[in-house]
C-alpha positions, -999 to 999 in steps of 0.1 A, spaced: 303 51 143 277 74 126 288 96 97 271 129 105 289 148 79 257 144 55 239 170 75 236 209 69 239 211 106 239 249 100 213 252 76 190 225 91 194 238 128 182 274 111 152 265 95 139 244 123 146 265 151 119 288 139 101 266 116 101 232 132 79 237 159 51 244 138 51 214 121 38 193 148 62 164 142 64 155 179 38 174 194 15 152 219 -20 142 214 -32 167 239 -15 194 234 -16 194 190 -46 217 188 -27 243 210 6 233 189 -12 242 154 -20 279 168 10 286 193 41 301 176 55 310 210 70 276 216 104 257 218 116 227 209 110 210 246 72 213 236 77 183 211 93 154 233 60 137 231 52 110 204 30 125 175 8 96 164 -25 95 137 -51 105 162 -25 143 170 -32 156 133 -58 186 145 -74 177 109 -82 139 124 -118 141 130 -141 114 146 -144 91 126 -108 91 112 -96 97 78 -71 76 57 -52 109 49 -21 96 38 -2 62 26 -1 41 54 -31 59 73 -6 81 93 34 87 91 43 57 111 29 32 80 6 16 106 -20 13 89 -50 10 111 -65 33 141 -89 17 169 -120 39 156 -119 26 119 -146 4 110 -155 -14 78 -175 -46 62 -170 -74 85 -193 -102 78 -194 -101 40 -187 -75 12 -211 -59 -14 -202 -35 -41 -213 1 -32 -199 13 -66 -172 7 -94 -154 28 -122 -135 15 -148 -104 37 -142 -65 28 -134 -55 39 -101 -22 40 -85 -29 51 -49 -59 58 -24 -64 82 2 -97 98 18 -108 127 37 -139 143 47 -162 123 27 -138 126 -4 -119 100 -21 -85 111 -34 -66 88 -61 -38 92 -85 -34 84 -121 -3 86 -142 -16 119 -149 -40 132 -128 -49 136 -95 -87 127 -91 -114 137 -62 -142 112 -63 -170 113 -40 -167 82 -14 -205 78 -10 -214 73 -50 -184 74 -67 -191 104 -90 -160 123 -98 -161 157 -81 -129 177 -96 -97 163 -118 -64 182 -117 -34 170 -144 -4 172 -130 18 160 -153 15 165 -188 30 135 -205 22 101 -193 53 82 -193 77 64 -170 91 95 -161 60 116 -150 45 85 -126 25 107 -95 29 94 -66 -3 89 -37 -10 116 -22 -13 136 12 -41 156 24 -44 178 50 -61 210 65 -79 214 34 -50 206 11 -39 179 -14 -4 175 -18 8 157 -48 39 147 -63 53 136 -100 80 115 -101 100 143 -117 98 175 -114 71 189 -92 50 192 -57 19 201 -60 -8 218 -31 -43 218 -41 -72 226 -24 -90 195 -14 -122 210 -22 -115 225 -61 -85 212 -73 -68 244 -76 -30 244 -75 -24 262 -42 18 264 -46 42 242 -68 76 234 -58 103 226 -81 124 197 -72 162 193 -67 165 166 -88 145 150 -119 133 119 -100 120 111 -73 93 135 -53 78 114 -28 56 122 -2 65 109 36 38 130 53 20 160 57 -1 177 81 -18 214 84 18 231 89 46 210 67 48 187 38 79 160 42 91 146 10 121 127 -7 139 129 -40 165 115 -60 191 142 -54 199 118 -23 178 145 5 146 149 27 132 181 29 100 197 41 83 226 29 56 249 42 21 236 37 5 268 27 29 284 13 57 259 -4 85 270 7 113 251 20 122 245 57 152 222 59 165 199 37 185 167 47 214 149 28 218 112 30 241 109 -6 232 72 -7 205 56 -26 176 43 -3 157 11 -12 130 21 14 108 50 21 125 71 50 101 75 78 92 108 94 82 100 132 76 105 168 101 134 162 128 109 144 137 110 106 145 72 98 165 62 71 174 26 55 206 24 36 213 -4 13 250 -6 6 259 -5 39 232 -24 51 224 -1 80 192 15 97 198 49 111 177 74 132 183 108 131 165 138 156 147 157 139 147 189 162 183 193 166 202 172 135 220 151 162 224 112 151 203 88 179 216 52 168 222 34 141 218 -1 140 232 -28 115 211 -54 97 211 -91 90 239 -98 68 244 -78 36 206 -73 31 189 -37 27 162 -20 48 133 -25 21 102 -11 46 98 7 78 66 11 105 67 29 136 49 19 166 49 15 207 87 29 204 97 2 186 111 4 147 98 -28 126 119 -29 93 119 -50 65 148 -67 51 161 -84 19 176 -82 -18 159 -86 -51 163 -121 -62 169 -134 -26 148 -164 -13 152 -150 22 140 -117 39 138 -105 74 114 -88 96 136 -69 127 123 -51 155 142 -23 173 144 -6 208 137 32 194 153 41 226 185 23 221 186 13 185 190 -23 197 176 -52 178 147 -70 200 139 -100 177 146 -109 142 118 -129 119 133 -150 89 109 -152 59 113 -169 25 113 -138 5 123 -104 11 103 -81 32 91 -49 6 62 -39 22 52 -19 52 41 -39 86 7 -32 95 3 -27 133 -26 -34 153 -31 -42 192 6 -58 197 3 -75 158 22 -70 129 9 -79 95 30 -88 71 25 -94 33 55 -107 12 59 -138 -2 28 -148 -14 18 -146 22 -1 -123 46 21 -131 80 9 -123 115 38 -113 141 36 -108 173 49 -78 180 66 -82 213 81 -114 207 85 -119 167 66 -158 166 45 -163 142 5 -163 151 -5 -169 114 -5 -168 79 -30 -167 49 -20 -177 15 -28 -144 -11 -18 -156 -44 -37 -187 -48 -21 -211 -73 6 -186 -85 44 -200 -84 54 -183 -53 92 -184 -65 80 -160 -91 56 -142 -76 51 -118 -45 28 -90 -38 40 -54 -31 13 -39 -10 3 -35 23 -28 -47 44 -54 -22 61 -62 -35 99 -102 -20 111 -122 -34 140 -102 -71 143 -107 -74 104 -75 -72 82 -80 -61 45 -54 -73 21 -55 -76 -17 -36 -105 -35 -16 -114 -70 -48 -131 -74 -70 -99 -81 -88 -113 -54 -99 -87 -19 -96 -109 13 -110 -101 46 -94 -120 77 -98 -123 113 -73 -103 132 -64 -129 160 -69 -161 136 -64 -155 103 -94 -173 93 -110 -158 62 -146 -139 68 -150 -130 31 -135 -122 -3 -144 -106 -39 -134 -108 -67 -121 -79 -78 -118 -87 -118 -87 -81 -132 -58 -101 -149 -27 -81 -130 -22 -82 -91 -46 -57 -68 -11 -30 -67 -28 -4 -48 -33 -7 -7 -65 -7 6 -83 22 24 -108 21 52 -131 54 53 -171 58 68 -175 15 71 -166 12 37 -135 -5 19 -118 9 -10 -100 -10 -35 -79 5 -66 -64 -13 -95 -71 -14 -127 -103 4 -116 -117 15 -86 -141 -4 -59 -159 6 -30 -174 -25 -6 -198 -19 19 -222 -45 37 -251 -35 30 -274 -42 -5 -274 -66 -35 -246 -78 -57 -238 -102 -83 -214 -123 -96 -201 -126 -131 -180 -157 -147 -152 -146 -178 -122 -167 -179 -93 -168 -202 -70 -193 -217 -38 -195 -224 -5 -219 -231 29 -214 -236 31 -228 -274 -1 -215 -282 1 -189 -312 -33 -180 -320 -63 -176 -296 -85 -205 -284 -63 -227 -307 -40 -249 -284 -15 -280 -286 -29 -316 -279 -7 -330 -250 5 -298 -232 -14 -284 -205 -34 -256 -213 -39 -230 -183 -76 -221 -179 -78 -188 -157 -108 -171 -140 -91 -135 -132 -117 -116 -147 -142 -128 -131 -162 -106 -105 -182 -104 -71 -187 -123 -37 -173 -156 -55 -174 -184 -33 -168 -211 -55 -149 -216 -88 -163 -250 -112 -151 -262 -142 -167 -287 -166 -138 -294 -194 -150 -325 -204 -178 -343 -221 -184 -366 -189 -213 -354 -167 -201 -332 -135 -177 -307 -119 -136 -316 -135 -117 -293 -112 -124 -265 -91 -104 -234 -83 -97 -199 -95 -66 -216 -119 -65 -247 -133 -44 -267 -156 -57 -294 -179 -42 -312 -209 -64 -322 -238 -52 -354 -251 -70 -355 -283 -73 -334 -315 -113 -318 -311 -131 -287 -305 -138 -289 -268 -163 -267 -246 -151 -257 -219 -175 -240 -193 -171 -221 -160 -191 -215 -131 -191 -193 -103 -211 -193 -72 -216 -161 -49 -218 -160 -15 -249 -157 -16 -259 -187 -37 -263 -165 -69 -247 -188 -104 -233 -170 -136 -217 -192 -160 -198 -190 -196 -191 -212 -217 -160 -207 -243 -148 -232 -276 -114 -241 -275 -94 -257 -308 -72 -290 -301 -50 -293 -328 -16 -322 -329 20 -305 -320 32 -290 -348 73 -285 -348 
């Protein structure tokens, strides 16, 4: 039996009765423009499903205004286009960012302390607003959302902000009930939906910052809730449940019990179905399930070798699931695997997994791997169309964004990729050994790892010259070699671009006998 006692029903209904109709949570596409300016509606006006195109401030071409593109987490729109045949750098900034969205020709990023707006075409900084005084683990900024000339940003502690999208000036601040949380779920011209670690989901007025309603779930949620199609979807951990609550009335809609004792880790809502990722940290299995949004009944179940902790992208009847070092294409109707693609190269998949969902545009799937490479794949077949080495040692931990025929990728830097223009490749590598205690000094008889993660550009081939003999000794972004004798060894890496360009770099390694 669904436990509805966690909802302060009187407060919820009192707020929703006058405020929620203006939020457009479930407004139909055709009536959205009227709904945003008409306060005489009733709850019956919101019986249709909301989708990305229903937002009054999504223009043609559509904008990527929140993580996951829209409130459903589909990470796709049929009118989006990005680089398909090849990737060429339009611009790059060497500044770490933790999240990206785009609207009206501007790219909005969050860092540890700031929300920053960049010109999407040139990469020039337009404005920067500091919302965290101290760059500590308590003050990280969550990815922003953009709607109706406002950028909504939240800190991991204390405050939700509305900033002017053109100037970065603060329009209002909303103090969170708890010192942790503040993750934005969705935003439109009338309301911002968020959650915090006081075990609640809440909505505030987009113009004034005044609270409209709140819902207490009283249990830690491992996944981010979803507000879409007139419902609030909540994935629980200790109860292994996924619940749907009717936003307009506060009534429970349905409850679904997941596989075994797994947690709900991620959700995407599309075509009348809730696609939920399940798993437990450290377990070598996970599940993707399809749940009928009318009945709450499970349609199918797909098992993976690690927990599904990223929101699946949805496009043209296919789900694109990035987890466990693989991007998998799964038929949304049957749950059958269509294809899979390795996004982690030579990394041991028992220890690593990628954490960010892909983006889908015009038949191409864009995904960043643990190997710090951006991949573009044919959405139907999974064949690689191109790859671009980002050039960093850590994984690509920011979901890609498509905006005005350009792909934006963020992580230790910020990169804009298009199809036009010239580009170059740059060779760079690091040598490492578990037992090494000095730079470029390694033990003979023990494997040395050679990693070209910091190489950059549209690289098609990695070629290693390790031994004195002529010829290529190894290929790949990561290789291992055991030097059998004490000596000074010279290792050369050559990278070849997809247009034939070549760059090379050489390092001297000091190989010494093993010492106890």
